[in-house]
gemmi code that builds the backbone of each chain (N, CA, C; Angstrom):
import gemmi

chains = {
    "A": [
        ("ALA", (32.899, 30.945, 41.939), (31.216, 30.704, 41.813), (31.200, 30.836, 40.044)),
        ("GLN", (30.361, 30.381, 39.410), (29.856, 30.548, 38.220), (28.626, 31.892, 38.037)),
        ("SER", (28.889, 32.356, 37.317), (27.090, 33.286, 37.217), (26.878, 33.467, 35.802)),
        ("VAL", (25.649, 33.795, 35.671), (24.994, 34.097, 34.315), (24.577, 35.109, 34.324)),
        ("SER", (24.843, 35.724, 32.900), (23.835, 37.428, 32.923), (22.820, 36.687, 31.298)),
        ("GLN", (21.891, 37.452, 31.854), (20.840, 37.652, 30.258), (20.699, 38.942, 30.514)),
        ("HIS", (21.003, 39.850, 29.441), (20.969, 41.284, 29.064), (19.788, 41.588, 29.409)),
        ("ASN", (18.942, 40.933, 28.498), (17.653, 41.380, 28.214), (16.614, 40.880, 28.603)),
        ("HIS", (16.019, 41.919, 29.742), (14.813, 41.366, 30.848), (13.607, 41.403, 29.919)),
        ("HIS", (13.026, 41.833, 29.177), (11.943, 41.871, 28.182), (12.149, 42.127, 26.823)),
        ("VAL", (11.570, 41.269, 25.585), (11.682, 41.746, 24.652), (10.543, 41.691, 24.325)),
        ("ILE", (9.980, 42.421, 23.189), (8.928, 42.175, 22.403), (9.028, 41.983, 21.065)),
        ("LEU", (8.149, 41.407, 20.354), (8.642, 41.273, 18.970), (7.167, 41.118, 18.297)),
        ("SER", (7.038, 41.261, 16.798), (5.773, 40.930, 15.960), (6.132, 39.408, 15.491)),
        ("GLU", (5.504, 38.762, 15.454), (5.163, 37.253, 14.916), (6.114, 37.434, 13.523)),
        ("ALA", (6.652, 36.396, 13.305), (7.451, 36.213, 12.133), (8.735, 37.098, 12.204)),
        ("ALA", (9.138, 38.095, 13.412), (10.632, 38.511, 13.392), (11.464, 37.816, 13.881)),
        ("SER", (12.551, 37.863, 13.907), (13.866, 37.118, 14.242), (13.873, 37.120, 15.669)),
        ("LEU", (14.655, 36.369, 16.709), (14.901, 36.453, 17.787), (16.045, 36.038, 17.847)),
        ("GLU", (17.048, 37.028, 19.195), (18.069, 36.520, 19.685), (17.992, 36.890, 20.826)),
        ("LEU", (18.297, 35.905, 22.095), (18.565, 36.393, 23.383), (19.992, 36.053, 23.704)),
        ("GLY", (20.669, 36.896, 24.368), (21.804, 36.668, 24.794), (22.082, 36.232, 26.123)),
        ("CYS", (23.388, 35.461, 26.093), (23.434, 34.838, 27.691), (25.199, 34.461, 27.586)),
        ("ASN", (25.491, 35.318, 28.841), (26.896, 34.968, 29.051), (27.152, 34.457, 30.246)),
        ("TYR", (28.054, 34.049, 30.307), (28.609, 32.884, 31.724), (29.772, 33.467, 31.955)),
        ("SER", (30.239, 33.308, 33.473), (31.692, 33.472, 33.912), (32.279, 32.293, 34.713)),
        ("TYR", (32.815, 31.476, 34.045), (33.396, 30.438, 34.599), (34.664, 29.786, 33.793)),
        ("GLY", (35.772, 29.470, 34.274), (36.749, 29.602, 33.329), (37.203, 27.644, 32.735)),
        ("GLY", (36.340, 27.088, 33.428), (36.564, 25.826, 33.223), (35.288, 24.923, 32.189)),
        ("THR", (35.287, 23.920, 32.279), (34.282, 23.232, 31.313), (32.883, 23.202, 31.907)),
        ("VAL", (32.034, 23.700, 30.908), (30.763, 23.916, 31.237), (29.775, 22.951, 30.539)),
        ("ASN", (28.724, 22.772, 30.882), (27.310, 22.385, 29.903), (26.219, 23.528, 30.314)),
        ("LEU", (25.714, 23.630, 29.388), (24.899, 25.087, 28.826), (23.524, 24.454, 28.547)),
        ("PHE", (22.780, 25.277, 29.429), (20.944, 24.786, 29.000), (20.499, 26.048, 28.414)),
        ("TRP", (19.331, 26.098, 27.556), (18.210, 26.977, 27.550), (16.829, 26.485, 27.956)),
        ("TYR", (16.231, 26.792, 29.167), (14.854, 26.321, 29.320), (13.698, 27.451, 28.984)),
        ("VAL", (12.654, 26.942, 28.802), (11.883, 27.889, 28.612), (10.284, 27.546, 29.756)),
        ("GLN", (10.003, 28.672, 30.343), (9.101, 28.546, 30.784), (7.488, 29.005, 30.601)),
        ("TYR", (6.444, 28.654, 30.108), (5.418, 29.024, 29.535), (4.739, 29.576, 30.700)),
        ("PRO", (3.661, 30.555, 30.341), (2.797, 31.002, 31.405), (1.665, 29.860, 32.369)),
        ("GLY", (2.406, 29.748, 33.547), (1.758, 28.841, 34.115), (2.060, 27.061, 34.265)),
        ("GLN", (3.165, 27.350, 33.567), (3.902, 25.868, 33.470), (4.928, 25.652, 33.915)),
        ("HIS", (5.740, 24.299, 33.974), (6.809, 24.333, 34.572), (7.732, 24.518, 33.683)),
        ("LEU", (9.279, 24.512, 33.792), (10.471, 24.672, 33.297), (10.516, 23.682, 32.061)),
        ("GLN", (10.633, 23.505, 30.812), (10.976, 22.781, 29.998), (12.498, 22.999, 29.202)),
        ("LEU", (12.938, 21.858, 28.761), (14.196, 22.085, 28.013), (13.773, 22.388, 26.684)),
        ("LEU", (14.959, 23.613, 26.710), (14.632, 23.899, 24.787), (15.803, 23.147, 24.329)),
        ("LEU", (16.749, 23.281, 24.718), (18.364, 22.647, 24.080), (19.311, 22.882, 24.603)),
        ("LYS", (20.076, 22.039, 24.707), (21.679, 21.988, 25.623), (23.079, 21.419, 24.782)),
        ("TYR", (23.977, 21.845, 25.560), (25.171, 21.689, 24.923), (26.084, 21.050, 25.883)),
        ("PHE", (26.687, 20.047, 25.544), (27.659, 19.400, 26.247), (29.080, 19.514, 25.493)),
        ("SER", (29.178, 18.910, 24.333), (30.117, 18.751, 23.733), (30.059, 18.933, 22.316)),
        ("GLY", (31.317, 19.096, 21.276), (31.189, 18.988, 19.983), (30.568, 20.173, 19.364)),
        ("ASP", (29.669, 19.928, 18.388), (29.541, 20.946, 17.742), (28.867, 22.215, 18.033)),
        ("PRO", (29.530, 23.689, 18.475), (28.786, 24.485, 18.661), (27.519, 25.112, 18.620)),
        ("LEU", (27.423, 24.796, 17.440), (25.958, 25.037, 17.005), (24.692, 24.321, 17.937)),
        ("VAL", (23.883, 24.459, 18.372), (22.959, 23.306, 18.933), (21.309, 23.665, 18.755)),
        ("LYS", (20.790, 22.490, 17.902), (19.409, 22.864, 17.415), (18.488, 22.092, 18.645)),
        ("GLY", (17.617, 22.971, 19.069), (16.398, 22.108, 19.818), (15.342, 22.029, 19.476)),
        ("ILE", (14.551, 21.805, 20.387), (12.882, 21.891, 19.832), (12.154, 22.900, 19.555)),
        ("LYS", (11.223, 23.008, 18.486), (10.650, 24.431, 18.325), (10.961, 25.491, 17.588)),
        ("GLY", (12.066, 24.821, 16.693), (12.774, 25.680, 16.157), (13.928, 26.421, 16.296)),
        ("PHE", (13.903, 26.248, 17.668), (14.985, 26.981, 18.459), (16.333, 26.690, 17.949)),
        ("GLU", (17.558, 27.425, 18.271), (19.041, 26.760, 18.083), (19.895, 28.026, 18.816)),
        ("ALA", (20.976, 27.479, 19.418), (22.251, 28.195, 20.244), (23.706, 27.877, 19.599)),
        ("GLU", (24.197, 29.068, 19.810), (25.272, 28.781, 19.689), (26.648, 29.352, 20.784)),
        ("PHE", (27.296, 28.385, 21.041), (28.448, 28.410, 22.042), (29.311, 28.999, 21.248)),
        ("ILE", (29.952, 30.108, 21.982), (31.449, 30.648, 21.460), (32.398, 30.773, 23.131)),
        ("LYS", (32.848, 30.106, 22.701), (33.938, 29.732, 24.238), (34.754, 30.979, 24.307)),
        ("SER", (35.470, 31.487, 23.098), (35.962, 32.717, 23.499), (35.179, 33.799, 23.811)),
        ("LYS", (34.012, 33.939, 23.836), (33.149, 34.987, 24.152), (32.346, 34.294, 25.587)),
        ("PHE", (32.096, 33.551, 26.383), (31.520, 32.642, 27.402), (30.104, 33.252, 27.078)),
        ("SER", (29.880, 32.814, 25.585), (28.144, 33.265, 25.424), (27.497, 31.938, 24.576)),
        ("PHE", (26.200, 31.796, 25.282), (25.551, 30.948, 24.446), (23.848, 31.687, 24.124)),
        ("ASN", (23.929, 32.010, 23.099), (22.998, 33.022, 22.592), (21.810, 31.945, 21.820)),
        ("LEU", (20.607, 32.418, 22.382), (19.418, 31.586, 21.552), (18.972, 32.416, 20.484)),
        ("ARG", (18.567, 31.569, 19.400), (18.095, 31.918, 18.185), (16.954, 31.411, 17.662)),
        ("LYS", (15.980, 32.082, 16.791), (14.906, 31.617, 16.112), (14.738, 32.497, 14.787)),
        ("PRO", (14.893, 32.014, 14.018), (14.661, 32.805, 12.607), (13.283, 33.239, 12.756)),
        ("SER", (12.054, 32.758, 13.092), (10.736, 33.675, 13.014), (9.779, 33.239, 14.098)),
        ("VAL", (9.767, 34.271, 14.841), (8.899, 33.496, 16.297), (7.290, 33.797, 16.134)),
        ("GLN", (6.769, 32.836, 16.982), (5.219, 32.600, 16.931), (4.723, 33.405, 18.043)),
        ("TRP", (3.612, 33.756, 18.244), (2.666, 34.163, 19.521), (2.790, 33.065, 20.449)),
        ("SER", (3.004, 31.934, 19.885), (2.992, 30.902, 20.997), (4.194, 30.771, 21.519)),
        ("ASP", (5.617, 31.541, 21.239), (6.294, 31.357, 21.979), (6.481, 32.525, 22.792)),
        ("THR", (5.572, 32.992, 23.171), (5.663, 33.917, 24.280), (5.744, 33.329, 25.638)),
        ("ALA", (7.001, 33.623, 26.069), (7.150, 33.135, 27.506), (8.422, 33.766, 28.305)),
        ("GLU", (8.704, 33.195, 29.061), (10.197, 33.501, 29.742), (11.302, 32.530, 29.435)),
        ("TYR", (12.488, 32.707, 29.051), (13.411, 31.899, 28.486), (14.554, 32.038, 29.700)),
        ("PHE", (15.047, 30.991, 30.019), (16.248, 31.039, 31.113), (17.551, 30.370, 30.787)),
        ("CYS", (18.356, 30.911, 30.594), (19.928, 30.322, 30.670), (20.341, 29.607, 31.523)),
        ("ALA", (21.037, 28.856, 31.435), (21.595, 28.226, 32.783), (23.131, 27.332, 32.426)),
        ("VAL", (23.672, 27.045, 33.243), (25.068, 26.992, 33.345), (25.213, 25.706, 34.175)),
        ("ARG", (25.974, 24.716, 34.019), (26.371, 23.747, 34.919), (28.143, 23.614, 34.925)),
        ("ALA", (29.073, 24.045, 36.021), (30.248, 23.311, 35.738), (30.640, 22.006, 35.785)),
        ("ILE", (31.625, 21.776, 35.294), (31.642, 19.941, 35.491), (32.840, 19.725, 36.179)),
        ("SER", (33.442, 20.363, 36.764), (34.603, 20.184, 37.327), (34.489, 19.114, 38.472)),
        ("SER", (33.301, 18.973, 38.944), (33.217, 18.240, 40.230), (32.374, 17.025, 39.967)),
        ("GLY", (32.240, 16.546, 38.755), (31.445, 15.131, 38.208), (29.723, 15.792, 37.419)),
        ("SER", (28.766, 14.938, 37.515), (27.745, 14.849, 36.880), (26.915, 15.635, 37.810)),
        ("ALA", (26.784, 16.021, 38.500), (25.644, 16.157, 39.535), (25.386, 17.716, 40.274)),
        ("ARG", (26.660, 18.473, 39.219), (26.457, 19.767, 40.023), (25.144, 20.557, 39.993)),
        ("GLN", (24.962, 21.414, 40.661), (23.291, 22.362, 40.349), (23.737, 23.129, 39.389)),
        ("LEU", (22.908, 23.684, 38.723), (22.572, 24.474, 37.559), (22.535, 26.127, 38.301)),
        ("THR", (23.338, 26.698, 37.339), (23.422, 28.403, 37.638), (22.378, 29.006, 36.496)),
        ("PHE", (21.393, 29.671, 37.149), (20.386, 30.389, 36.212), (20.491, 31.775, 36.188)),
        ("GLY", (20.660, 32.374, 34.782), (20.291, 33.963, 34.620), (18.958, 34.045, 35.134)),
        ("SER", (18.763, 35.364, 34.945), (17.651, 36.129, 35.641), (16.219, 35.858, 34.574)),
        ("GLY", (16.597, 35.457, 33.685), (15.405, 35.177, 32.845), (15.143, 36.351, 31.659)),
        ("THR", (14.624, 36.121, 30.651), (14.115, 36.956, 29.273), (12.657, 36.833, 29.317)),
        ("GLN", (11.774, 37.357, 29.394), (10.592, 37.719, 29.092), (10.668, 38.288, 27.650)),
        ("LEU", (9.991, 37.168, 26.878), (9.593, 37.425, 25.333), (8.044, 37.530, 25.233)),
        ("THR", (7.107, 38.710, 24.760), (6.325, 38.644, 24.229), (6.239, 38.693, 22.530)),
        ("VAL", (5.248, 37.976, 21.933), (5.385, 37.979, 20.608), (4.053, 38.429, 20.806)),
        ("LEU", (4.268, 39.802, 19.700), (2.518, 40.296, 19.307), (2.203, 39.916, 18.009)),
        ("PRO", (0.548, 39.191, 17.898), (0.384, 38.701, 16.908), (-0.176, 39.626, 15.958)),
    ],
    "B": [
        ("GLY", (7.928, 7.112, 38.141), (6.789, 7.963, 37.225), (7.888, 8.534, 36.168)),
        ("GLU", (7.148, 9.128, 35.403), (7.967, 9.608, 33.988), (7.878, 10.984, 34.273)),
        ("GLU", (7.753, 11.527, 34.959), (7.576, 13.116, 35.244), (8.055, 12.811, 37.018)),
        ("VAL", (8.694, 14.329, 37.069), (9.009, 14.799, 38.595), (7.630, 15.455, 39.146)),
        ("ALA", (7.375, 14.701, 40.335), (5.789, 15.165, 40.935), (6.339, 15.881, 41.805)),
        ("GLN", (5.621, 17.133, 42.082), (5.527, 18.143, 43.128), (4.473, 18.309, 43.908)),
        ("THR", (4.046, 18.211, 45.304), (2.937, 18.193, 45.714), (3.309, 19.276, 47.056)),
        ("PRO", (2.148, 20.328, 47.749), (1.036, 20.710, 46.981), (1.622, 21.256, 46.113)),
        ("LYS", (0.543, 21.615, 45.174), (0.625, 22.982, 44.030), (0.720, 24.489, 44.548)),
        ("HIS", (-0.101, 24.409, 45.510), (0.049, 25.938, 46.374), (-0.173, 25.482, 48.072)),
        ("LEU", (0.662, 26.098, 48.622), (0.597, 26.351, 50.148), (0.657, 27.537, 50.591)),
        ("VAL", (-0.135, 27.715, 51.245), (-0.241, 29.109, 52.634), (0.061, 29.077, 53.572)),
        ("ARG", (1.103, 29.682, 54.300), (1.138, 29.743, 55.647), (1.350, 31.034, 56.054)),
        ("GLY", (0.880, 31.358, 57.453), (1.348, 32.199, 58.312), (2.285, 32.577, 58.661)),
        ("GLU", (3.173, 33.969, 59.014), (4.369, 33.878, 59.191), (4.784, 33.389, 60.766)),
        ("GLY", (5.723, 32.556, 60.881), (6.177, 31.944, 61.817), (5.528, 30.159, 61.446)),
        ("GLN", (4.563, 29.776, 60.780), (4.210, 28.328, 60.664), (5.168, 27.603, 59.988)),
        ("LYS", (4.620, 26.291, 60.173), (6.117, 25.198, 59.201), (5.279, 25.161, 58.214)),
        ("ALA", (6.207, 24.650, 56.745), (5.997, 24.601, 55.367), (6.608, 23.346, 55.306)),
        ("LYS", (6.070, 22.361, 54.731), (6.324, 20.981, 54.259), (6.114, 20.980, 52.548)),
        ("LEU", (7.350, 20.822, 51.830), (6.720, 20.499, 50.555), (7.474, 19.115, 50.208)),
        ("TYR", (6.480, 18.405, 48.985), (7.379, 16.873, 48.891), (7.750, 16.847, 47.200)),
        ("CYS", (8.595, 16.019, 47.055), (9.301, 15.867, 45.550), (9.206, 14.592, 45.459)),
        ("ALA", (8.808, 13.765, 44.105), (9.033, 12.320, 43.671), (9.758, 12.301, 42.391)),
        ("PRO", (10.806, 12.226, 42.535), (11.804, 12.235, 41.032), (11.224, 11.329, 40.306)),
        ("ILE", (12.083, 11.537, 38.958), (11.605, 10.515, 38.219), (12.324, 8.979, 38.607)),
        ("LYS", (11.508, 7.866, 38.482), (11.890, 6.545, 38.598), (13.140, 6.315, 37.982)),
        ("GLY", (14.392, 5.964, 38.864), (15.375, 5.463, 38.332), (16.638, 6.762, 38.294)),
        ("HIS", (16.078, 7.928, 38.686), (16.983, 9.005, 39.269), (17.202, 9.132, 40.393)),
        ("SER", (19.014, 9.426, 40.398), (19.404, 9.186, 41.602), (19.642, 10.628, 42.179)),
        ("TYR", (19.833, 11.492, 41.491), (19.846, 12.878, 41.908), (18.709, 13.713, 42.014)),
        ("VAL", (18.436, 14.498, 43.252), (17.415, 15.525, 43.511), (17.710, 16.537, 43.857)),
        ("PHE", (17.535, 17.622, 43.012), (17.851, 19.181, 43.139), (16.819, 19.931, 43.339)),
        ("TRP", (16.831, 21.035, 44.488), (15.713, 21.783, 45.264), (16.215, 23.161, 44.689)),
        ("TYR", (15.359, 24.211, 44.255), (15.610, 25.791, 43.746), (14.594, 26.255, 44.280)),
        ("GLN", (14.935, 27.586, 44.459), (13.963, 28.523, 45.064), (13.927, 29.409, 43.854)),
        ("GLN", (12.638, 30.046, 43.310), (12.095, 30.742, 42.327), (11.288, 32.284, 43.151)),
        ("VAL", (11.890, 33.128, 43.330), (11.587, 34.226, 44.254), (10.896, 35.472, 42.661)),
        ("LEU", (9.726, 35.544, 43.008), (9.204, 36.818, 42.109), (9.434, 36.448, 40.636)),
        ("LYS", (9.145, 35.288, 40.230), (9.559, 34.997, 38.853), (11.256, 35.276, 38.387)),
        ("ASN", (11.998, 35.253, 39.429), (13.409, 35.807, 38.643), (14.409, 34.622, 38.710)),
        ("GLU", (15.298, 35.019, 38.665), (16.213, 33.646, 38.940), (16.004, 32.469, 39.695)),
        ("PHE", (16.434, 31.476, 39.804), (16.358, 30.379, 40.467), (18.034, 30.262, 41.106)),
        ("LYS", (17.250, 30.080, 42.595), (18.248, 29.751, 43.557), (18.726, 28.694, 44.064)),
        ("PHE", (19.311, 27.758, 43.814), (20.179, 26.470, 44.204), (19.974, 26.343, 45.740)),
        ("LEU", (19.361, 25.622, 46.301), (19.041, 25.399, 47.682), (20.117, 23.924, 47.912)),
        ("ILE", (19.730, 22.559, 47.946), (20.347, 21.688, 47.950), (19.955, 20.352, 46.862)),
        ("SER", (20.857, 19.469, 47.126), (20.706, 18.352, 46.123), (21.429, 17.060, 46.927)),
        ("PHE", (20.910, 16.057, 46.280), (21.057, 14.821, 47.037), (21.487, 13.732, 46.000)),
        ("GLN", (22.208, 12.713, 46.616), (22.303, 11.616, 45.846), (21.825, 10.423, 46.408)),
        ("ASN", (20.685, 9.948, 45.947), (20.216, 8.951, 46.590), (19.648, 9.912, 47.957)),
        ("GLU", (20.173, 9.243, 49.460), (19.392, 10.093, 50.369), (20.443, 10.300, 51.167)),
        ("ASN", (21.816, 10.603, 50.283), (22.597, 11.263, 50.859), (22.729, 12.878, 50.678)),
        ("VAL", (23.105, 13.726, 51.218), (23.122, 15.382, 50.814), (24.368, 15.293, 50.294)),
        ("PHE", (24.184, 15.751, 48.985), (25.502, 15.818, 47.836), (25.992, 17.542, 48.377)),
        ("ASP", (25.335, 18.501, 47.880), (25.512, 19.756, 48.206), (24.405, 20.697, 48.939)),
        ("GLU", (24.762, 21.115, 50.015), (23.919, 22.221, 50.694), (24.124, 23.293, 51.337)),
        ("THR", (25.153, 24.136, 49.999), (25.708, 25.302, 50.129), (24.405, 26.294, 49.801)),
        ("GLY", (23.537, 25.939, 49.513), (22.482, 27.368, 49.035), (21.328, 27.055, 50.122)),
        ("MET", (21.499, 26.083, 51.080), (20.576, 26.400, 51.803), (20.493, 27.184, 53.573)),
        ("PRO", (19.546, 28.151, 54.079), (19.960, 28.854, 54.875), (19.237, 28.013, 56.098)),
        ("LYS", (20.523, 26.993, 57.000), (20.285, 26.276, 57.927), (19.624, 26.346, 59.054)),
        ("GLU", (19.460, 27.698, 59.176), (18.418, 27.777, 60.575), (17.318, 27.368, 60.231)),
        ("ARG", (16.511, 27.311, 59.668), (15.229, 27.153, 59.278), (14.471, 26.245, 58.262)),
        ("PHE", (15.974, 25.933, 57.509), (15.391, 24.803, 56.174), (16.571, 23.814, 56.389)),
        ("SER", (15.204, 22.485, 56.088), (15.600, 21.212, 56.157), (15.239, 20.261, 55.174)),
        ("ALA", (16.302, 19.406, 54.756), (15.576, 18.752, 53.749), (15.899, 17.081, 53.481)),
        ("LYS", (15.188, 15.927, 53.101), (15.133, 14.960, 53.425), (15.420, 14.000, 52.138)),
        ("CYS", (15.611, 12.917, 51.673), (15.362, 12.063, 50.751), (15.648, 10.492, 51.192)),
        ("LEU", (14.542, 10.009, 51.696), (14.391, 8.317, 52.353), (14.004, 7.686, 51.573)),
        ("PRO", (14.639, 6.512, 51.867), (14.342, 5.327, 50.600), (12.732, 5.246, 50.543)),
        ("ASN", (12.202, 4.993, 49.478), (10.691, 4.711, 49.276), (10.151, 5.568, 49.911)),
        ("SER", (10.337, 6.871, 49.816), (9.542, 7.997, 50.193), (9.832, 9.104, 49.490)),
        ("PRO", (8.636, 10.052, 49.156), (9.042, 11.239, 48.290), (9.770, 12.060, 49.078)),
        ("CYS", (10.710, 13.179, 48.377), (11.752, 13.551, 49.327), (11.417, 14.755, 49.543)),
        ("SER", (11.669, 15.676, 50.928), (10.891, 16.797, 51.182), (11.870, 17.660, 51.729)),
        ("LEU", (11.561, 19.148, 51.351), (11.813, 20.043, 51.957), (11.013, 20.673, 52.939)),
        ("GLU", (11.774, 21.145, 54.110), (11.128, 21.820, 55.147), (11.339, 23.024, 55.775)),
        ("ILE", (10.345, 24.317, 55.752), (10.822, 25.524, 56.491), (9.950, 25.394, 57.834)),
        ("GLN", (10.819, 25.335, 58.531), (10.599, 25.762, 60.217), (10.413, 27.533, 60.212)),
        ("ALA", (9.078, 27.938, 60.938), (9.169, 29.361, 61.338), (9.221, 30.321, 60.122)),
        ("THR", (8.373, 30.012, 58.805), (8.112, 30.366, 57.825), (8.613, 32.166, 57.975)),
        ("LYS", (9.212, 32.963, 57.118), (9.153, 34.295, 56.805), (8.533, 34.681, 55.417)),
        ("LEU", (8.019, 35.932, 56.049), (7.697, 36.904, 54.181), (8.496, 36.325, 52.995)),
        ("GLU", (9.828, 36.470, 53.402), (10.576, 36.418, 52.160), (10.795, 34.898, 51.743)),
        ("ASP", (10.165, 33.852, 52.414), (9.955, 32.627, 51.885), (9.071, 32.421, 50.880)),
        ("SER", (8.027, 33.443, 50.804), (7.268, 33.220, 49.480), (7.750, 33.394, 48.167)),
        ("ALA", (7.752, 32.121, 47.566), (8.285, 31.829, 46.047), (7.490, 30.407, 45.630)),
        ("VAL", (8.285, 30.074, 44.582), (8.068, 28.723, 43.943), (9.139, 27.825, 44.081)),
        ("TYR", (9.250, 27.058, 44.998), (10.369, 25.900, 44.746), (9.698, 24.770, 43.702)),
        ("PHE", (11.140, 24.599, 43.246), (11.200, 23.779, 41.971), (12.161, 22.478, 42.668)),
        ("CYS", (11.753, 21.546, 42.404), (12.568, 20.118, 42.323), (13.044, 19.472, 40.982)),
        ("ALA", (13.897, 19.245, 40.965), (14.282, 18.448, 39.948), (15.364, 17.312, 40.194)),
        ("SER", (15.256, 16.083, 38.983), (16.205, 15.105, 39.016), (16.599, 14.816, 37.937)),
        ("SER", (17.947, 14.190, 38.164), (18.675, 13.680, 36.755), (19.159, 12.270, 37.297)),
        ("GLN", (19.531, 11.586, 35.954), (19.911, 10.513, 36.130), (21.439, 10.447, 36.652)),
        ("SER", (21.684, 8.950, 37.500), (23.120, 8.552, 37.536), (23.692, 8.355, 36.559)),
        ("THR", (24.914, 8.786, 35.866), (25.700, 8.072, 34.662), (27.171, 8.336, 35.228)),
        ("SER", (27.965, 7.570, 34.845), (28.974, 7.988, 34.876), (29.772, 9.170, 33.841)),
        ("GLY", (29.062, 9.560, 32.789), (29.348, 10.470, 31.810), (29.541, 11.980, 31.784)),
        ("GLY", (28.956, 12.067, 33.084), (28.367, 13.554, 33.326), (27.550, 14.456, 32.244)),
        ("HIS", (26.662, 13.565, 31.555), (25.733, 14.184, 30.566), (24.461, 13.873, 31.210)),
        ("ASN", (24.218, 14.555, 32.267), (22.758, 14.474, 32.799), (22.092, 15.989, 32.629)),
        ("GLU", (20.885, 15.685, 32.168), (19.617, 16.871, 32.239), (18.782, 16.522, 33.301)),
        ("GLN", (18.727, 17.787, 33.924), (17.753, 17.616, 35.012), (16.235, 18.294, 34.233)),
        ("PHE", (15.345, 17.130, 34.669), (14.072, 17.531, 34.759), (13.328, 18.411, 35.847)),
        ("PHE", (12.942, 19.073, 35.390), (11.901, 19.893, 36.335), (10.512, 19.627, 36.771)),
        ("GLY", (10.165, 19.598, 38.276), (8.630, 19.347, 38.448), (7.852, 20.830, 38.124)),
        ("PRO", (6.619, 20.692, 38.545), (5.982, 21.801, 38.093), (6.090, 22.860, 39.434)),
        ("GLY", (6.608, 22.483, 40.373), (6.937, 23.548, 41.248), (5.724, 23.821, 42.343)),
        ("THR", (5.966, 24.094, 43.728), (5.001, 24.207, 44.724), (5.350, 25.749, 44.805)),
        ("ARG", (3.940, 26.493, 44.920), (4.187, 27.817, 45.036), (3.855, 28.246, 46.900)),
        ("LEU", (4.793, 28.620, 47.500), (4.474, 28.978, 48.605), (4.209, 30.481, 49.229)),
        ("THR", (3.058, 30.993, 49.893), (2.837, 32.221, 50.012), (2.998, 32.431, 51.967)),
        ("VAL", (3.651, 32.980, 52.075), (3.429, 33.605, 53.444), (2.818, 34.411, 53.872)),
        ("LEU", (1.519, 34.693, 54.391), (1.480, 35.784, 55.160), (1.834, 36.282, 56.300)),
    ],
}
model = gemmi.Model(1)
for chain_id, residues in chains.items():
    chain = gemmi.Chain(chain_id)
    for i, (resn, *xyz) in enumerate(residues, 1):
        res = gemmi.Residue()
        res.name, res.seqid = resn, gemmi.SeqId(i, " ")
        for name, pos in zip(("N", "CA", "C"), xyz):
            atom = gemmi.Atom()
            atom.name, atom.element = name, gemmi.Element(name[0])
            atom.pos, atom.b_iso = gemmi.Position(*pos), 0.0
            res.add_atom(atom)
        chain.add_residue(res)
    model.add_chain(chain)
structure = gemmi.Structure()
structure.add_model(model)
structure.setup_entities()
């Protein structure tokens, strides 16, 4: 079974700092990769996704992520964070060996706090 | 509808009581997923449906948990004889049925279950 590791549990940055959140997964087959964000009191929203093609994926709100297959990684980046980016960030993986409807496996999340 | 709807928003039960949660997937989506999030940590997959058929129930604690997706009705997740450790936020997600395997899961706002 696949697993997802997010090594940073809590990241604190000042506004305008650059962000990189780590995500590694363990699965030898083909995967779809996702980053979701959960703002305080709100439900999960999709930031970006990777299915195939260009390993550098651009998402909403200035976020991007790079899929490095050799490292089993899908790190999330943003060049300049804002106070409004304060939220919990979840990396998720879906193994697609069995078709399109497989469930997502989530990492444990990274709480990002951006100081004004 | 255009969003996954979940009711109720909050549910409080005494230990041993029954709890029933509901999910209305996005119209036209054939797949429904239930996840459990304990203490704002990682999401645990419970069960998935393809229309009214169980697709994958490997995550379900079968002794007390059951779920259904009946035609023309919201999907439901029922917990018989709740325990303290069932306290969590239960998220429902839905995805579209296609043959391509590129299906994004859209999440509902969740139901917060508190077992006292």
